[in-house]
C-alpha positions in Angstrom: -23.6 -27.1 -9.9 -21.2 -30.0 -9.4 -18.9 -30.1 -6.4 -15.6 -29.8 -8.4 -16.9 -26.7 -10.2 -17.9 -25.2 -6.8 -14.4 -25.9 -5.5 -12.7 -24.4 -8.5 -14.9 -21.3 -8.3 -14.1 -21.0 -4.6 -10.4 -21.3 -5.2 -10.5 -18.8 -8.0 -12.4 -16.3 -5.8 -10.0 -16.9 -2.9 -7.0 -16.2 -5.1 -8.6 -13.1 -6.5 -9.3 -11.8 -3.0 -5.8 -12.5 -1.9 -4.2 -10.8 -4.9 -6.4 -7.7 -4.5 -5.8 -7.5 -0.8 -2.0 -8.3 -0.7 -0.8 -4.7 -0.9 -3.5 -3.5 1.5 -2.7 -6.1 4.1 1.1 -5.8 3.9 1.0 -2.0 4.0 -1.2 -2.2 7.1 1.3 -4.6 8.8 4.1 -2.1 7.9 2.2 0.8 9.5 1.4 -1.3 12.5 5.1 -2.1 13.0 5.9 1.6 13.0 3.0 2.6 15.3 1.2 4.7 12.7 -1.7 2.4 11.9 -4.1 4.8 13.6 -3.5 7.4 10.8 -4.5 4.7 8.3 -7.5 3.5 10.3 -8.8 6.9 11.1 -8.5 8.0 7.4 -10.2 4.8 6.3 -13.0 5.3 8.9 -13.5 8.9 7.6 -13.6 7.6 4.1 -16.1 5.0 5.1 -18.2 7.6 6.9 -18.3 9.9 3.9 -19.1 6.9 1.7 -22.0 5.9 4.0 -23.3 9.5 4.2 -23.1 9.9 0.4 -24.7 6.5 -0.2 -27.6 7.3 2.1 -28.2 10.7 0.6 -27.9 9.4 -2.9 -30.2 6.5 -2.2 -32.7 8.9 -0.7 -32.6 10.8 -3.9 -32.5 8.0 -6.5 -35.0 5.6 -5.1 -38.0 8.0 -4.8 -37.1 9.5 -8.2 -37.1 6.1 -9.9 -40.4 5.2 -8.2 -41.8 8.5 -9.4 -40.6 7.7 -12.9 -42.3 4.4 -12.8 -45.5 5.9 -11.4 -45.6 8.3 -14.4 -45.7 5.4 -16.8 -48.3 3.4 -14.7 -50.9 3.9 -17.4 -52.3 6.3 -19.9 -54.4 9.1 -18.5 -57.0 10.9 -20.5 -57.4 14.6 -20.6 -58.0 15.9 -17.0 -59.8 19.2 -17.2 -59.9 19.6 -13.4 -56.1 19.7 -13.4 -56.2 22.1 -16.4 -53.9 19.8 -18.3 -54.0 18.6 -21.9 -52.5 15.2 -22.0 -51.7 13.7 -25.4 -51.0 10.0 -25.1 -48.3 8.7 -27.4 -48.8 6.0 -30.0 -45.1 5.0 -30.0 -44.7 1.2 -29.6 -41.6 1.5 -27.5 -43.5 3.6 -24.9 -45.9 0.7 -24.5 -42.9 -1.6 -24.0 -41.6 0.7 -21.2 -45.0 0.7 -19.6 -45.3 -3.0 -19.8 -41.8 -3.4 -18.3 -42.6 -1.0 -15.5 -45.8 -2.9 -14.7 -43.9 -6.3 -14.7 -43.1 -8.4 -11.7 -39.9 -7.7 -9.8 -39.6 -4.2 -11.2 -39.7 -2.7 -7.7 -36.7 -4.7 -6.6 -35.0 -4.0 -9.9 -35.5 -0.2 -9.4 -34.2 -0.5 -5.8 -31.1 -2.3 -7.1 -30.6 0.4 -9.7 -30.9 3.1 -7.1 -28.4 1.2 -4.9 -26.0 0.8 -7.8 -26.2 4.5 -8.7 -25.7 5.4 -5.1 -22.6 3.4 -4.9 -21.3 5.1 -8.1 -21.8 8.4 -6.4 -20.5 7.4 -3.0 -17.2 5.9 -4.2 -15.6 9.1 -5.5 -17.2 11.0 -2.6 -15.2 8.8 -0.2 -12.0 10.4 -1.4 -13.1 13.4 0.7 -12.4 11.4 3.8 -9.3 13.5 4.8 -11.2 16.7 4.1 -13.9 15.4 6.4 -11.3 14.8 9.1 -10.1 18.4 8.8 -13.7 19.6 8.9 -14.5 17.6 12.0 -11.3 18.5 13.9 -10.7 22.0 12.6 -8.6 24.1 15.0 -9.0 27.9 15.1 -6.2 30.0 13.5 -6.8 32.9 15.9 -7.0 35.3 12.9 -10.4 36.7 11.7 -10.9 37.8 8.1 -11.8 41.5 7.8 -14.9 41.1 5.6 -16.9 38.1 6.7 -15.6 38.1 10.3 -14.9 34.4 10.1 -11.9 32.6 11.7 -9.4 31.7 8.9 -10.0 28.0 9.7 -13.5 28.4 8.2 -11.8 29.1 4.8 -9.1 26.4 5.3 -11.3 23.5 6.4 -15.0 24.1 6.4 -15.7 26.0 3.2 -13.8 23.6 1.0 -15.6 20.5 2.5 -19.1 22.0 2.4 -18.5 23.5 -1.0 -17.4 20.1 -2.3 -20.4 18.3 -1.0 -22.8 20.9 -2.4 -21.1 21.0 -5.8 -21.2 17.2 -6.0 -24.9 17.1 -4.9 -25.8 19.8 -7.4 -23.9 18.0 -10.2 -25.6 14.6 -9.5 -29.0 16.1 -9.2 -28.7 18.2 -12.4 -27.4 15.2 -14.5 -30.1 12.9 -13.2 -32.8 15.5 -13.7 -31.7 15.9 -17.3 -32.0 12.2 -17.8 -35.5 12.1 -16.3 -36.5 15.1 -18.5 -35.1 13.4 -21.6 -37.1 10.2 -20.9 -40.3 12.2 -20.4 -39.7 14.1 -23.6 -38.7 11.2 -25.7 -41.7 9.2 -24.6 -44.0 12.1 -25.1 -45.0 11.8 -21.4 -44.8 15.6 -21.3 -44.8 18.2 -24.0 -43.1 21.5 -23.1 -45.7 23.5 -25.0 -48.9 21.5 -24.3 -48.5 19.9 -20.9 -48.4 16.3 -20.0 -48.8 13.6 -17.4 -49.7 15.1 -14.0 -47.4 12.7 -12.2 -44.5 13.6 -14.5 -45.1 17.3 -14.0 -45.2 16.8 -10.2 -42.0 14.8 -10.4 -40.2 17.5 -12.4 -41.5 20.2 -10.1 -39.8 18.5 -7.1 -36.6 18.1 -9.0 -36.6 21.7 -10.1 -37.3 22.8 -6.5 -34.4 20.6 -5.2 -32.0 22.0 -7.9 -32.9 25.6 -7.0 -32.4 25.0 -3.3 -29.0 23.5 -3.9 -28.2 26.5 -6.2 -29.2 28.9 -3.5 -26.8 27.3 -1.1 -24.1 27.4 -3.8 -24.7 31.2 -4.2 -24.3 31.6 -0.5 -21.0 29.7 -0.6 -19.9 31.7 -3.6 -20.2 34.9 -1.6 -17.5 33.5 0.7 -15.4 32.3 -2.2 -15.0 36.0 -3.2 -12.1 35.9 -0.7 -10.2 34.0 -3.5 -11.3 36.3 -6.3 -8.6 37.3 -8.9 -10.7 40.1 -10.3 -9.1 43.2 -8.7 -5.6 44.7 -8.7 -4.9 42.3 -5.8 -6.0 38.8 -5.1 -9.0 38.4 -2.9 -12.3 40.3 -2.6 -12.1 43.6 -4.5 -14.4 46.7 -4.5 -16.4 45.3 -7.3 -16.7 41.9 -5.6 -17.9 43.4 -2.4 -20.2 46.1 -3.7 -21.5 44.5 -6.9 -21.0 40.7 -7.0 -21.8 39.9 -3.4 -25.2 41.8 -3.5 -26.0 40.0 -6.7 -25.2 36.7 -5.2 -27.6 37.4 -2.3 -30.3 38.5 -4.8 -29.8 35.3 -6.9 -29.9 33.2 -3.7 -33.3 34.8 -2.8 -34.6 34.4 -6.4 -33.5 30.7 -6.3 -35.4 30.1 -3.1 -38.5 31.9 -4.6 -38.1 29.8 -7.7 -38.0 26.6 -5.5 -41.2 27.8 -3.8 -42.9 28.3 -7.1 -41.8 24.9 -8.3 -43.3 23.3 -5.1 -46.5 25.3 -5.7 -46.6 23.8 -9.1 -47.4 20.4 -7.4 -50.9 21.8 -7.3 -50.9 24.2 -10.3 -49.4 21.5 -12.7 -48.2 24.1 -15.3 -45.4 22.8 -17.4 -44.4 26.3 -18.5 -43.7 27.3 -14.9 -41.0 24.6 -14.8 -39.3 26.0 -17.9 -39.8 29.7 -17.2 -38.3 29.7 -13.7 -34.9 28.0 -14.5 -34.7 30.1 -17.7 -35.2 33.3 -15.8 -32.6 32.2 -13.2 -30.0 31.5 -15.9 -30.8 34.8 -17.7 -30.6 36.9 -14.6 -27.4 35.2 -13.5 -25.7 35.8 -16.9 -27.0 39.3 -17.4 -26.9 40.8 -13.9 -24.1 38.6 -12.6 -21.8 39.6 -15.4 -22.9 42.9 -16.8 -23.5 44.8 -13.6 -20.1 44.0 -12.0 -18.5 45.0 -15.3 -20.3 48.3 -15.3 -19.2 49.0 -11.7 -15.7 48.0 -12.5 -15.5 50.2 -15.6 -17.4 53.3 -14.5 -17.0 53.3 -10.7 -13.7 51.6 -9.9 -11.3 52.2 -12.8 -11.6 56.0 -12.8 -10.7 56.0 -9.1 -9.0 52.6 -8.8 -6.4 53.3 -6.2 -8.9 55.0 -3.8 -11.5 52.3 -4.3 -9.1 49.4 -4.0 -6.8 50.6 -1.2 -8.6 48.7 1.6 -8.6 45.5 -0.4 -5.0 45.9 -1.4 -4.2 46.3 2.3 -6.1 43.0 3.0 -4.1 41.3 0.3 -0.8 42.5 1.5 -1.5 41.6 5.1 -2.9 38.1 4.4 -0.3 37.2 1.8 2.5 38.1 4.1 0.8 36.1 6.9 0.2 33.1 4.7 3.9 32.8 3.7 5.3 33.5 7.1 6.4 37.1 6.3 4.2 38.8 8.9 6.9 38.5 11.6 9.7 39.5 9.3 12.4 41.6 11.0 13.7 44.4 8.8 17.1 45.9 9.4 18.4 48.8 7.3 22.1 48.7 6.7 24.4 51.6 6.0 26.2 51.8 2.7 28.9 49.1 2.7 32.3 50.5 3.4 35.4 49.5 1.4 37.0 46.3 2.3 40.0 46.7 4.7 42.6 44.4 6.3 40.8 44.9 9.6 37.8 42.9 8.2 40.1 39.9 8.1 40.7 40.2 11.8 37.1 41.0 12.8 35.5 38.3 10.8 38.1 35.5 10.8 35.5 33.0 12.1 33.1 33.7 9.1 36.0 33.5 6.7 37.2 30.2 8.2 33.7 28.8 7.5 33.2 30.3 4.0 32.1 27.5 1.7 34.5 26.9 -1.2 33.4 23.4 -2.1 30.6 23.3 -4.7 28.2 20.4 -4.3 28.2 19.4 -8.0 32.0 18.8 -8.4 32.2 17.6 -4.8 29.7 14.8 -5.5 31.8 13.7 -8.5 34.9 13.7 -6.3 33.1 11.7 -3.6 32.1 9.1 -6.1 35.6 8.8 -7.5 37.6 9.0 -4.2 35.2 7.3 -1.7 32.9 5.1 -3.8 35.3 2.2 -2.9 33.1 -0.3 -4.9 30.9 0.0 -7.9 27.8 -0.8 -6.0 28.2 2.1 -3.5 26.8 5.4 -4.6 26.5 8.9 -3.2 23.1 10.3 -4.0 23.5 13.9 -2.8 25.8 16.2 -0.8 24.3 17.9 2.2 25.5 20.9 4.2 25.3 21.1 7.9 27.2 22.4 11.0 28.7 20.6 13.9 30.4 21.6 17.2 34.0 20.5 16.5 36.6 21.1 19.3 34.1 23.4 20.9 33.6 25.6 17.8 30.8 25.7 15.3 32.0 24.5 11.9 30.3 24.1 8.6 30.8 20.8 6.8 29.6 19.0 3.7 28.7 15.3 4.0 27.1 12.5 2.0 25.9 9.0 2.8 27.5 6.0 1.1 24.5 4.0 0.0 24.0 0.7 -1.7 22.8 0.8 -5.3 21.6 -2.6 -6.4 21.4 -1.3 -10.0 25.2 -1.0 -10.0 25.9 -4.6 -9.0 27.6 -6.7 -11.7 24.8 -8.1 -13.9 26.1 -11.6 -13.2 25.7 -11.0 -9.4 22.1 -9.8 -9.6 20.6 -13.0 -8.2 17.6 -13.1 -6.0 19.7 -14.0 -3.0 22.2 -11.3 -3.6 19.6 -8.6 -4.3 17.3 -9.4 -1.4 19.3 -11.3 1.3 23.0 -10.5 0.9 23.4 -6.9 -0.3 21.0 -5.2 2.0 22.5 -1.9 3.1 24.9 1.0 2.5 27.8 1.8 4.7 29.0 5.0 6.4 29.4 8.5 5.2 32.0 11.0 4.1 32.4 14.4 5.7 34.6 17.3 4.5 35.3 20.8 5.8 33.7 23.4 3.5 36.8 25.5 2.9 39.9 23.3 3.0 41.4 21.5 0.1 44.2 19.1 -0.5 47.4 20.0 -2.5 45.9 18.9 -5.8 42.6 20.7 -5.2 40.8 17.6 -3.9 38.5 17.7 -0.9 39.9 16.9 2.5 38.0 14.5 4.8 37.0 14.5 8.4 35.3 11.1 7.9 36.3 8.7 5.1 36.8 5.1 4.0 35.2 1.8 5.0 34.9 1.2 7.9 34.5 5.0 8.5 37.6 6.7 9.9 37.1 10.0 11.6 39.7 12.6 12.6 37.1 14.4 14.7 35.7 12.4 17.7 32.4 14.3 17.4 31.9 12.8 13.9 32.8 9.2 14.8 30.3 6.7 13.4 29.8 3.5 15.4 26.6 2.3 13.6 27.5 2.9 9.9 24.9 0.6 8.2 22.3 2.4 6.1 19.2 0.3 5.6 17.0 3.3 4.9 18.1 6.1 2.7 17.6 8.0 -0.6 18.6 5.0 -2.8 17.0 1.9 -1.2 13.7 0.9 -2.9 13.5 -2.9 -3.0 12.7 -5.2 -0.2 15.4 -7.2 1.7 15.1 -10.2 4.0 17.0 -10.1 7.3 17.6 -13.0 9.8 17.9 -15.3 6.8 20.3 -18.3 6.8 22.6 -16.3 4.5 24.7 -13.6 6.3 24.5 -10.1 4.9 27.4 -8.4 3.2 28.8 -5.7 5.4 31.8 -4.2 3.7 34.8 -5.3 1.6 37.9 -6.3 3.6 40.9 -7.5 1.7 40.4 -10.8 0.0 37.4 -11.5 2.2 34.2 -9.6 2.8 33.0 -8.8 6.3 29.5 -10.0 7.0 26.8 -8.9 9.5 23.3 -9.6 10.6 20.6 -6.9 11.2 19.9 -6.2 14.8 17.5 -3.4 14.3 13.9 -2.9 15.2 12.3 -2.8 11.7 10.7 -5.7 9.8 7.6 -7.8 9.4 8.0 -11.4 10.5 7.5 -13.8 7.6 4.9 -16.2 8.9 3.6 -18.7 6.4 0.6 -16.5 5.6 2.8 -13.3 5.4 5.1 -15.1 3.0 2.1 -15.8 0.8 0.9 -12.2 0.9 4.3 -10.7 0.2 4.8 -13.2 -2.6 1.6 -12.0 -4.1 2.6 -8.4 -3.6 6.0 -8.8 -5.3 5.0 -11.4 -7.8 7.6 -14.0 -6.7 7.6 -17.5 -5.5 11.1 -17.2 -4.0 9.8 -16.2 -0.6 7.8 -19.4 -0.4 10.4 -21.7 -1.9 13.8 -20.5 -0.7 15.3 -22.4 2.2 17.2 -19.3 3.2 14.0 -17.7 4.4 13.4 -18.9 8.0 10.5 -18.8 10.4 12.0 -15.8 12.2 13.1 -14.0 9.1 11.8 -10.5 8.6 11.2 -8.4 5.5 12.2 -4.7 5.3 10.4 -2.7 2.6 9.5 1.0 1.9 13.1 1.6 2.6 13.4 4.8 0.5 12.9 7.6 3.1 10.7 9.7 0.9 8.5 6.8 0.1 8.5 5.9 3.8 7.3 9.3 5.1 4.7 9.7 2.3 3.2 6.3 3.1 2.7 7.4 6.7 1.6 11.0 6.1 0.6 11.6 2.5 -1.2 14.8 3.4 2.1 16.6 4.0 4.4 18.2 1.4 8.0 17.2 1.8 11.2 19.1 1.0 13.0 17.2 -1.8 16.3 17.5 0.0 16.6 15.3 3.1 19.9 15.6 4.8 22.1 13.3 6.8 22.9 13.9 10.4 25.6 12.1 12.6 24.5 12.0 16.2 26.1 9.9 19.0 27.7 7.6 16.4 24.5 6.9 14.6 23.1 8.1 11.2 19.8 9.8 10.9 17.9 11.5 8.1 16.2 14.8 8.7 13.4 16.0 6.5 11.4 19.2 6.4 7.7 18.7 6.0 5.3 21.5 5.0 1.6 22.2 5.6 0.2 23.9 2.6 -3.2 25.1 1.3 -4.8 26.7 -1.7 -7.6 28.2 0.4 -6.0 30.9 2.5 -8.3 34.0 2.0 -6.9 37.1 0.3 -3.5 35.5 -0.2 -2.0 35.6 -3.7 -1.0 32.1 -5.0 2.6 31.4 -6.1 1.1 30.7 -9.5 -2.5 30.3 -10.8 -3.9 27.2 -9.0 -0.9 26.9 -6.8 -0.5 27.1 -3.1 -1.2 30.3 -1.3 -0.2 29.2 2.2 2.9 27.3 3.5 4.5 26.5 6.9 7.5 24.4 7.7 5.6 23.2 10.8 6.9 19.6 11.0 10.4 18.1 11.2 10.8 14.4 10.4 13.6 12.2 11.7 14.3 8.7 10.1 16.8 6.4 11.7 19.0 5.1 8.9 19.5 1.7 10.7 16.3 1.0 12.7 13.9 2.7 10.2 11.9 4.5 12.9 10.1 7.6 11.8 9.3 10.5 14.2 7.3 13.6 13.3 7.9 16.7 15.4 5.7 19.9 15.4 8.0 22.9 15.2 5.2 25.6 14.8 2.6 25.6 17.5 0.6 28.4 15.8 0.0 26.6 12.5 -3.8 25.8 12.3 -3.2 23.0 9.8 -0.6 21.2 12.0 -2.9 21.7 15.0 -5.8 20.2 13.1 -3.6 17.2 12.1 -2.6 16.8 15.8 -6.3 16.8 16.8 -7.3 14.4 14.0 -4.5 11.9 14.6 -3.6 11.9 18.4 0.0 10.8 18.9 1.1 11.6 15.4 3.0 14.8 16.1 5.4 15.1 19.0 6.5 18.4 20.5 9.8 19.6 19.2 11.1 19.5 22.8 10.8 15.7 22.6 13.4 15.6 19.8 16.8 14.5 21.2 19.0 17.5 21.9 21.8 16.3 19.6 19.4 16.1 16.7 17.7 19.3 17.6 21.0 21.1 17.1 20.8 20.2 13.4 17.5 21.7 12.6 18.0 24.2 9.8 16.0 26.8 7.9 14.9 25.0 4.6 16.2 26.3 1.3 12.9 25.6 -0.5 11.0 27.6 2.1 13.4 30.6 1.9 13.2 30.5 -1.9 9.4 30.6 -1.8 9.4 33.4 0.7 11.9 35.4 -1.3 9.7 35.1 -4.4 6.7 36.4 -2.4 8.7 39.1 -0.7 9.9 40.4 -4.0 6.5 42.0 -4.4 5.2 42.0 -0.8 8.0 43.9 0.8 5.9 46.8 -0.4 3.4 47.4 2.5 2.1 50.7 1.3 -1.0 50.2 -0.9 -0.1 53.1 -3.2 3.5 51.7 -3.7 2.1 48.2 -4.2 -0.5 49.5 -6.7 2.1 51.4 -8.8 4.5 48.4 -8.6 7.2 51.0 -8.0 9.8 48.7 -6.2 9.5 45.1 -7.4 12.5 42.9 -6.5 13.6 39.5 -7.7 16.0 36.9 -6.5 19.6 37.7 -7.6 20.8 36.0 -10.8 24.0 34.1 -11.3 25.8 32.4 -14.2 26.0 28.6 -14.1 27.2 26.6 -17.1 26.9 29.6 -19.4 23.2 30.1 -18.4 21.7 32.8 -16.3 19.5 31.5 -13.5 18.1 32.6 -10.1 20.5 32.1 -7.3 19.8 29.3 -4.8 19.9 30.1 -1.0 23.2 29.1 0.7 24.2 28.5 4.2 26.9 30.5 6.0 28.3 30.8 9.5 28.4 34.4 10.4 27.6 37.1 12.9 24.4 38.5 11.5 24.3 42.3 11.7 22.1 43.7 14.5 22.4 40.5 16.6 24.6 39.6 19.5 28.1 40.7 18.5 29.9 37.7 19.9 27.6 35.1 18.3 28.4 33.3 15.1 25.4 31.3 13.8 24.3 29.0 11.0 22.1 31.0 8.7 20.6 30.7 5.2 21.2 33.7 3.0 19.7 34.8 -0.4 20.6 38.1 -2.1 17.8 40.2 -3.8 18.0 42.7 -6.6 15.6 45.1 -8.3 13.4 43.3 -10.9 14.1 45.7 -13.8 12.8 44.7 -17.3 13.9 42.4 -20.0 15.3 45.4 -21.9 16.8 47.0 -18.9 17.7 44.4 -16.3 18.9 45.5 -12.9 21.6 43.5 -11.1 22.6 45.7 -8.3 22.0 44.2 -4.9 19.1 45.9 -3.0 18.8 43.5 0.0 19.5 40.0 1.3 17.2 37.7 3.2 18.5 35.6 6.1 16.8 32.7 7.8 18.2 31.8 11.3 18.6 28.1 12.3 20.1 28.0 15.7 18.5 27.5 19.1 15.7 29.8 20.2 16.2 32.0 17.1 15.3 29.1 14.8 12.7 30.3 12.2 13.4 34.0 12.5 13.5 35.7 9.2 15.5 38.9 8.8 15.6 41.2 5.8 18.7 43.4 5.5 18.1 46.4 3.2 20.8 48.5 1.6 20.3 52.2 1.0 18.5 52.9 -2.3 20.8 55.8 -3.2 24.0 53.6 -3.1 25.1 51.1 -5.7 25.8 47.7 -4.1 27.1 45.3 -6.7 25.2 42.1 -7.2 26.4 38.7 -8.2 25.9 39.2 -12.0 27.8 42.5 -11.9 30.7 40.7 -10.1 30.5 37.9 -12.7 30.8 40.5 -15.5 33.8 42.0 -13.8 35.4 38.6 -13.5 34.8 37.9 -17.2 36.3 41.3 -18.1 39.3 41.1 -15.8 42.5 41.4 -17.8 44.3 38.7 -15.7 41.6 36.2 -15.1 39.7 36.1 -18.4 42.6 35.0 -20.6 43.4 32.2 -18.1 39.9 30.9 -18.2 39.9 31.0 -22.0 43.3 29.2 -22.1 42.3 26.5 -19.7 39.1 25.9 -21.7 41.0 25.6 -25.0 43.4 23.0 -23.6 40.8 20.3 -23.5 40.0 20.9 -19.8 36.5 21.7 -18.5 36.4 24.8 -16.4 33.6 24.8 -13.9 32.8 28.0 -12.0 31.1 27.2 -8.7 28.3 29.2 -7.1 29.3 32.9 -6.5 28.6 33.6 -2.8 28.0 37.0 -1.4 29.5 37.0 2.1 28.5 39.8 4.5 31.4 40.8 6.7 29.8 43.3 9.1 29.8 46.6 7.3 31.2 45.3 4.0 30.7 42.6 1.5 33.0 40.1 -0.3 32.2 37.8 -3.2 33.7 34.3 -3.4 33.7 31.9 -6.3 35.6 28.6 -6.5 37.1 27.6 -9.8 37.3 23.9 -10.7 39.3 22.4 -13.6 38.6 18.9 -14.9 41.2 17.5 -17.2 40.2 15.8 -20.4 39.5 12.1 -19.8 39.5 12.6 -16.0 36.2 12.6 -14.1 37.8 14.1 -11.0 37.3 17.9 -10.9 39.9 19.7 -8.8 39.5 23.1 -7.1 42.5 25.0 -8.6 41.6 28.6 -8.0 39.5 30.8 -5.7 38.3 34.1 -6.9 37.6 36.8 -4.2 36.2 40.1 -5.1 35.3 43.3 -3.3 33.6 46.4 -4.6 36.9 47.7 -5.9 39.2 44.7 -6.5 39.4 41.1 -7.7 41.9 38.5 -6.8 42.4 35.0 -8.0 44.8 32.6 -6.2 45.3 28.9 -5.6 43.8 29.2 -2.1 41.2 31.3 -0.4 43.6 32.7 2.1 46.1 33.6 -0.6 43.3 35.5 -2.5 42.4 37.3 0.6 46.0 38.2 1.3 46.3 39.5 -2.3 43.3 41.6 -1.8 44.5 42.9 1.5 47.9 43.6 0.0 46.4 45.6 -2.8 44.8 48.1 -0.4 46.5 51.4 0.4 48.1 51.5 3.9 45.8 52.8 6.6 48.7 54.2 8.6 52.0 55.9 7.6 54.8 53.4 7.1 57.4 53.3 9.8 60.7 55.1 9.2 62.7 52.0 10.2 62.1 48.5 9.1 60.7 46.1 11.7 63.5 43.9 13.1 61.5 40.6 13.1 62.9 39.4 9.8 66.0 41.5 9.7 64.9 43.4 6.6 62.3 43.3 3.8 61.2 39.8 2.6 61.1 39.1 -1.1 57.5 39.2 -2.5 57.1 35.5 -2.9 58.3 34.8 0.6 56.1 37.6 1.9 53.0 36.2 0.3 53.8 32.8 1.8 54.3 34.3 5.2 50.9 36.1 4.9 49.1 32.9 4.0 50.9 31.0 6.8 49.9 33.7 9.4 46.3 33.7 8.2 46.1 29.9 8.4 47.6 29.9 11.9 45.1 32.6 13.0 42.2 30.5 11.6 43.5 27.3 13.4 43.9 29.2 16.6 40.3 30.5 16.4 39.0 27.1 15.6 40.7 25.5 18.6 39.7 28.4 20.9 43.3 29.6 21.4 42.5 33.3 21.5 45.8 34.4 22.8 47.6 32.8 19.9 44.8 34.1 17.6 45.7 37.7 18.6 49.4 37.1 18.2 48.9 35.7 14.7 46.7 38.6 13.7 49.3 41.1 14.8 51.8 39.3 12.7 49.4 39.3 9.8 48.9 43.0 10.1 52.6 43.6 10.2 53.2 41.5 7.1 50.4 43.3 5.2 52.0 46.6 6.1 55.3 45.3 4.9 53.7 44.3 1.6 52.2 47.8 1.3 55.6 49.4 1.6 56.9 47.3 -1.3 54.2 48.7 -3.6 55.7 51.2 -6.1 
């Protein structure tokens, strides 16, 4: 080969290697920069180990078998009476061709090469089990033993899936290869199933049959453990039939398979071809007949006539382990008395909860943010989050959103490479609104707004507003370039900045080449703006970022923004899940049957650092991950205190737990069997469609907890399931997940008496639709070209009563800014609609009968009775003053304003005809 040709081939090979390795190399540099390269390396090492193990085992199988195949064609053998075999040599020309080929020079190395190639084909897919191998090697005990097999649950979570996968793969490969060998022998007439054949071929097939039967025996043994996932009975997991019919049959089949393997090995001497056909045929027949028919007989004639009695122990296992798998085993249950009628005293007793009742609905609020605070077309708000902050010493619920950069919204003429990758690099700041205060036109009020961010609350001040990592960023950006980065618009000029954070890969000449290959661009190599100390930031989408580090976790789809010490952070909830928890019913067929919110993730919006914290020390999956990847999970106590105060119970988790609890609140096997009391998540109307309610956050004093403590909790109402023909919408209970301090993660189920009707959200919706004052107004507004949007209807527990709150938004035709124009507040007896929440509450309070006889003389404070309109304004003013006093901690003033409020409500009652 000429030298130029060699050079060309070398260059082409080098380019091909660089292209194929560019993503691998740059991702490794990225993980190295974040300190998580050990996860990548350990996973790769585990995959390489599984590959090597699979390759060696496959080679040990293929090579001897190919040599045995060649030996069977080594020459024609006449009839051998001593072996009691009738051999009928074939006259087919192509058999002679095969024989000639197998006798040829170099065949040995050719067969070895074929064996190696086949082994690689087997080992490559097997290497994907590398992570399962890590879990197998580092499995940590769950501390819970299953009731039937007396195995720690970790056996089912980690060991059984890995061993079962290996055995299934080995059985599949051996079976397919054996079929190919058999087909070759039959097609070449080396053997004849009725008359015998070549002794070497028969011995070869005997060994293969023995191997298959041994593997099948192991599979039968593993199948006996897999009965813990059986869907056969009235409850998921091993049933009466599984335990007393299927399991004994599996043991019998296992013994028969081993006996069959022994017979196949004995056939190495006997050389009877019919033994090799009879044994597998009998095994298949016995498996189909006995393995199917006998359990069906037991189920029909033993179990079904006495199903509850037979299945009670197994129903109990299913209830216990399903509740444990979904975190319901430590559920606290509190039975509430029947709610009492709403009274004015509830306004006094629960002023703090009412002051934090969420009126803003995230859908119209997101539209308002985009219109009022977008500032420029290239800024976007991806989502609105809900959180709580200590403001002026009081816990207050707020809604907030990050102002992120959306390159897709740049003017098309401005989408140059420099603008997209060097100049427009980050978002800027956030907006924060109180959840229950609105402006005079129904627009949201702001605690934090504008660019640069202005805060009216010092606790929410943002000193590092740049957002390089968020929900929008996806493309790469270059920092420390010659070109300054755009910071924010400022009059006729634009403010600029330069990134001073920790993230980024230095663009050395070789790194420039590899990133150019990764992104398919030459600009990194040719642009004069890219300097020797320039760095590249990529994987800037926070979901992409955490998944690249830990793809084995399941992430909540709703990350939320946190302001802490002037900086912006993203908090994500990560779940450990499994489909292999024994006796636990999956959410859906093939879906997960175990979940824990064991890991909290924090991403710095400026520096890009990612920290994983373990919140549940009892989760065996999280403990196994910690053992497999030392240094990956930090203790929750290591999280900065300011961030730890913003941990919250995840909506997705509570939603899943409520779905499971709808059936598994029934802990009595007989009640569970009869399905007497199935619940469902309460329904609501949204956009004219009925749907399941979503959990919502409240600040309240949970019943049965410390009386003087208001806390941030996640609430979800529950109703009876009913039927399609007879739906039930009365509220039967509500589920509350606690988020604050030492109580984080506690789940409380509040149950109402079964003999009392407690109205659910759909019943309140129906009452609103039928209200003689409200319904015509809704129709009128809708006919005027405006869009009427009814926000989420929230059920707010106020101690021993309930109120229902729904905001009403109106969006004028041609205006994309929805405005909160009315608030509907309902109780079990009354409905009020007013421009503000306080006015609606005052209207409700004013409609109640007086609780004490009216005084014989009018109070002197106002020198007589106020007109109705002035009285309503005075009530609203007094209520607002009481709320402000409570928020600022002025409890003396709070008491005075409440006394004035009670007096005004009493005066309103006296004016009623």
